[in-house]
C-alpha positions in Angstrom: -65.4 132.3 198.8 -62.6 131.6 196.2 -61.4 133.5 193.4 -61.0 131.8 190.1 -59.7 132.1 187.1 -60.0 130.3 183.6 -57.4 128.6 181.0 -57.4 126.7 177.6 -56.0 123.8 178.1 -52.8 124.0 175.8 -51.9 127.4 177.9 -51.7 125.6 181.3 -48.1 125.9 182.0 -45.9 127.2 185.1 -45.7 131.1 184.0 -49.4 131.5 183.9 -50.3 129.1 187.3 -47.6 130.7 188.9 -49.1 134.4 187.6 -52.7 133.2 188.9 -51.0 132.1 192.1 -49.4 135.1 192.7 -52.4 137.6 192.3 -54.2 135.7 194.6 -56.2 132.8 193.3 -57.4 130.1 194.5 -58.8 127.5 192.0 -59.2 127.4 188.1 -61.1 126.8 185.6 -59.8 124.9 182.2 -61.6 124.3 179.2 -60.5 121.0 177.7 -60.1 120.4 174.0 -62.7 119.0 171.6 -60.5 115.9 171.2 -60.9 115.1 174.7 -64.3 113.4 173.9 -62.0 110.9 172.0 -59.4 110.5 174.1 -58.6 106.9 175.5 -58.5 107.7 179.1 -60.0 111.1 179.8 -60.1 110.4 183.3 -56.3 110.0 183.4 -55.5 113.5 181.2 -57.9 115.4 183.8 -55.9 113.5 187.1 -52.6 114.5 185.5 -53.9 118.1 184.8 -54.8 118.0 188.3 -52.1 117.2 189.8 -50.0 120.0 187.9 -52.7 122.6 189.3 -52.8 121.5 192.6 -48.4 121.6 192.8 -48.5 125.5 191.7 -51.1 126.0 195.0 -54.3 125.8 193.0 -57.6 123.7 193.2 -59.1 122.3 189.4 -62.4 123.8 189.8 -64.1 123.6 186.8 -63.6 121.4 183.5 -65.6 123.2 181.2 -66.9 121.4 178.3 -67.6 124.4 176.3 -66.3 122.3 173.4 -67.9 118.8 173.7 -70.2 118.3 170.7 -73.8 119.1 171.2 -75.4 120.8 168.3 -77.2 117.3 167.9 -78.4 117.2 171.3 -79.4 120.9 170.8 -81.4 120.5 168.0 -82.6 117.2 168.1 -81.0 115.4 165.4 -79.7 112.0 164.4 -76.4 110.9 166.4 -77.7 112.7 169.3 -77.5 109.7 172.0 -73.8 109.1 169.9 -72.9 112.6 171.8 -75.2 111.8 174.9 -72.7 108.7 175.3 -70.1 111.1 174.8 -71.5 113.4 177.5 -71.5 110.8 179.8 -68.4 109.5 179.7 -66.7 112.8 179.9 -68.7 113.2 182.9 -67.8 110.1 184.9 -64.4 111.1 183.9 -64.9 114.4 185.6 -65.8 113.1 188.8 -63.5 109.9 188.8 -60.4 112.8 188.3 -62.3 114.6 191.3 -63.1 117.7 190.3 -66.6 119.2 191.2 -68.1 120.8 188.7 -68.5 121.6 184.8 -70.0 124.3 182.2 -72.0 124.6 179.5 -74.4 126.4 176.9 -77.9 125.4 175.6 -78.2 127.4 172.4 -79.5 126.8 168.6 -76.9 129.2 167.5 -74.4 131.1 170.2 -73.5 134.4 171.2 -74.2 137.4 169.3 -72.7 140.7 169.2 -72.3 144.2 167.5 -69.2 146.6 166.7 -67.5 147.5 170.0 -67.8 150.6 171.8 -64.7 152.4 172.5 -64.6 153.1 176.0 -61.8 154.5 178.9 -58.5 154.7 177.6 -59.6 153.4 174.7 -60.4 149.9 175.1 -62.6 148.8 173.4 -66.3 147.2 174.9 -68.0 144.0 173.8 -71.2 145.2 172.9 -74.7 144.2 171.7 -77.2 147.0 170.6 -80.4 145.7 168.5 -80.5 149.0 166.5 -78.0 148.0 165.1 -78.0 144.4 164.7 -81.6 145.0 163.1 -79.8 146.5 160.3 -77.9 143.4 159.3 -79.5 140.3 161.1 -77.2 137.3 160.8 -79.6 135.0 159.9 -78.8 131.3 160.2 -81.8 128.9 158.5 -80.3 126.2 159.0 -79.9 126.3 162.6 -83.9 127.5 162.6 -85.3 126.0 166.0 -88.3 126.4 168.0 -88.6 127.2 171.8 -90.7 124.0 172.3 -88.4 122.1 170.4 -85.2 123.2 172.6 -87.2 122.4 176.0 -87.8 118.8 174.1 -84.5 118.3 173.7 -83.0 119.4 176.9 -85.2 117.3 179.0 -84.3 114.7 176.7 -80.7 115.5 177.5 -81.3 116.1 181.3 -83.1 112.5 181.8 -80.3 110.8 180.5 -77.3 113.0 181.8 -78.0 114.1 185.0 -78.7 111.0 186.8 -75.0 109.9 185.4 -73.7 113.6 186.7 -74.9 112.9 189.9 -73.4 109.5 190.3 -70.2 110.9 189.1 -70.8 114.2 191.7 -70.1 116.7 188.9 -72.6 119.5 189.3 -73.4 121.1 185.8 -73.5 124.7 185.3 -75.9 126.2 182.8 -74.4 129.5 181.5 -77.2 131.7 179.9 -78.1 133.1 176.4 -76.0 136.1 175.9 -78.0 138.4 174.7 -80.4 137.0 177.3 -83.5 138.2 175.4 -86.6 136.5 174.9 -87.0 136.7 171.1 -85.4 134.6 168.1 -82.1 135.5 166.8 -80.3 134.4 163.8 -83.9 132.1 163.2 -83.3 130.1 166.8 -85.7 130.5 170.2 -83.8 130.9 173.1 -84.9 129.2 176.6 -81.8 130.4 179.1 -82.5 133.9 178.9 -84.8 134.6 182.1 -84.5 133.6 186.1 -88.3 131.7 185.2 -86.8 129.8 182.3 -84.3 128.6 185.2 -86.8 127.7 187.4 -88.1 125.6 184.6 -84.9 124.0 183.8 -84.4 123.6 187.3 -87.7 121.4 187.5 -86.4 119.5 184.8 -84.4 117.4 187.1 -84.4 117.9 191.3 -81.1 116.7 192.0 -77.9 119.2 192.9 -76.0 118.2 189.1 -78.4 120.8 187.9 -77.1 124.3 188.5 -76.4 127.9 187.2 -73.2 129.2 186.4 -74.6 132.5 187.4 -73.4 135.1 185.2 -73.8 138.9 186.4 -73.2 140.6 182.8 -76.3 138.5 181.9 -78.5 138.4 184.4 -78.0 142.0 184.5 -78.2 142.3 180.5 -82.2 140.2 181.3 -83.0 143.5 183.0 -82.9 141.9 186.6 -81.5 143.2 189.9 -79.0 141.3 190.7 -78.8 141.7 194.5 -82.4 139.9 194.2 -81.4 137.5 191.4 -78.6 136.3 193.4 -80.6 135.9 196.3 -83.5 134.3 194.5 -81.1 131.5 192.9 -78.7 131.5 195.6 -80.9 130.3 198.3 -82.2 126.9 196.4 -78.2 126.3 196.2 -78.4 126.4 192.6 -75.4 128.6 191.8 -72.6 126.0 190.6 -69.7 129.6 190.5 -70.1 133.2 189.4 -69.2 135.4 186.6 -68.6 138.3 188.3 -69.0 141.0 185.3 -70.6 144.6 185.1 -72.7 146.5 182.2 -73.7 149.2 181.1 -77.2 149.6 179.1 -81.2 150.0 178.5 -82.7 146.7 179.2 -86.3 147.4 179.5 -87.6 148.1 175.9 -86.5 145.2 173.3 -86.5 148.3 170.5 -84.2 150.0 172.5 -82.1 147.4 173.8 -78.7 147.5 174.0 -75.6 147.1 176.7 -71.7 147.5 176.5 -69.3 145.3 179.0 -67.6 147.8 181.1 -64.9 147.4 183.8 -66.1 145.8 187.1 -65.8 149.4 188.6 -68.3 151.5 186.2 -70.9 149.4 185.3 -74.6 149.8 186.5 -74.5 147.3 189.0 -73.7 148.0 192.7 -70.7 145.3 193.1 -70.5 146.2 196.6 -73.9 145.1 196.9 -73.5 141.8 195.1 -70.6 140.7 197.0 -72.3 141.5 200.4 -75.3 139.3 199.3 -73.1 136.5 198.2 -72.0 136.8 201.8 -75.3 137.1 203.7 -76.9 133.9 201.8 -73.4 131.7 202.9 -72.3 131.4 199.5 -68.8 129.9 199.7 -68.2 128.6 196.1 -66.4 130.1 193.3 -65.9 133.6 191.7 -64.4 134.9 188.7 -64.1 137.7 186.1 -65.6 136.0 183.5 -63.6 138.3 180.8 -62.8 142.1 180.8 -62.0 144.9 178.3 -58.0 144.6 177.5 -56.1 147.3 177.9 -54.2 148.8 174.8 -51.0 147.7 175.7 -48.8 144.2 174.7 -49.7 142.6 178.4 -53.3 144.1 178.0 -54.9 140.9 178.6 -53.2 139.9 181.1 -53.1 143.3 182.9 -57.0 143.2 182.6 -57.0 139.9 184.1 -54.9 141.5 187.4 -56.8 144.3 187.7 -60.1 142.6 187.6 -58.8 139.8 189.9 -57.2 142.0 192.6 -60.6 144.3 192.3 -62.6 140.6 193.0 -59.9 140.0 195.7 -60.5 143.3 197.8 -64.2 142.9 197.9 -63.9 139.3 198.9 -61.3 140.7 201.7 -63.8 143.2 202.6 -66.8 141.8 202.5 -66.1 138.1 203.8 -63.0 139.2 206.6 
C-alpha cells in the first residue's frame, strides 16, 4: 500500500515535498488549478510537475480534477459538449504525463455542513447535523435538479469520456456525495450517496477507468459497515484510492442524522480492522488521510497531517509487514 497526501498546485515546493518525504510518504495527489483547462500544452505542465515531485523521491499518483469545469455537464446545460471536450483534452494530457489517476465529484450542489463541534484539545470537528440544517435550509433554486436528470447527464458524460480515459490509461475516481444522504439538499437530488448507486455508476461503463474514490468517512456516513464495504467494492477492483477518515455519528435515522469528522483513533470505525481488510483483498493502491481536525497551534494544519500520516503509516507497517 502507498501512503499519499495532497497539495494544491501553487503549494508544491521543496519544503512541503521534503516534509512529506520525511514523514514516509510514497506518493502525492495534486489539485491542478482551473486555469489548467486553458494551458496551451497541459501535458508538458503535468510532466514538469511529475519530474519535480519525483526529484524529491515521491510519485505523482493523482492529478485531481476538482477545479475542472463541469457545472454544465452535471446540469445538462448548453455548452456541456465544450466542457466535455476540455475533459477529454485533460485526460489525454494526464495520461501523456504518465500519471495514472484523476478524481472528481458529481453533484448538483456541493458539500453541506452545519456549525462545527468542539472536540478534544479544543479542536473543531467538521459537522453535519440534519436537525441544525433543517432550521435554515440552504436553498439554491437555480441549481435544482432531479435524480433522473442527474443520471441522464452522468450517462451522457461517461459515454464520451470513459473511452478516452481507457485509451489514456487514466482511472477516474468518483468521490461520494458529502453528506451521502438519499434526500435532496438545497434543491438538488444526490445520486452518489450509496453503494448501490455506485454499482449503477459502474454499470454505465465496465472498463477499469470507471472507479471509486473510496472515502471511508463518507461510506460510514452512508450507514454502511466499512469493512464489508471495502470488501464489496475492493473485490471488484473499483477502488482507485482511499480517503482514510473516521467519523462519529448517527446515520440510521434521517430525522436524527448527524456526524462529526474526528481524529482517526476516536471514531466509530475500527481502523485496524479496516486496514486488515485492505490487506486481505490484496489492495496495494494509495491511501491518504483526506483531511483531519487542525490542532489549535500556529502550525496546526501541518501538525494534524503529521499525526494522521504517522497513524496510517504505523497501521500499514503493522498490517502489511
